[in-house]
C-alpha positions, 0 to 999 in steps of 0.5 A: 722207231717201233716195228708192229707187224710184218717185216719190210723189204728192207729187213728181208733184203738185209737178211738175204744180203747178210746170208749171202755174205756169211756164205761167200765172203771169207775174209775178203769184202764183196761188192755191192754190185755182186751182192745185188745181182746174186740176191736180186736186190735193187742196187740203190736199195741195197746200198742204203741197207748196207749202210745202216747195217754198218752203222748197226755194228753188223758190217764192216766196209772197205773203200777202193780196190778190193773194197766192199762189205763183209761181216764185222762179227760171226753169222752165229752172233747176228740174230734176226732181232739185231737186224730187225731192230737196226732197220725196224726198231723194236717189236711191239704189237701195241703202242703201250708195249714199246720198251723205248717209245711206250704210249698209252692207248687212248681207249684204255682205262687201266693198262695193268688189267687190259686183256689185250695188252696181257695177251699181246705182252706174251706175244711180244715176248714169244716173237722177240724170243724166236728172233733172239734165238735165230741167228743168220747162221741158223737161217743158212743151215735150215735152208741147207737142211731143206734143200738137201731134203728136197734133193733127198741127199742124206748127210751121215756125218757123225 
């Protein structure tokens, strides 16, 4: 599986769900129904997303009374790239740039000197670097900072 462009709703919902779990699950699992309602995600769709994230090592689940989902690792360790790779596959703007499923572009005579490939290689590296550098915890902090700024709340903590 190779991710070429815009993230899917599946990945967007996954990032929203992970953010909610990071903020609200303090050692206790959260029910799918609560998560779906609070983040406005269709429950059936969310179930499939959470299963994929559990299989990807990002979440753990507990069955029965007191069951639900919670983070398997700290939010600081869950990068956007990890989530994208679990749900979409690797980012490759051209088929010839895939690390796992590289295929030559049929109209290309010389991959080594292809001007499009050379530029898209830089794009791939830049996008991947950003997705590797940003964690779920970073996303939460950015959102909080913008909310505080819009409310004109200044944090003077030292």
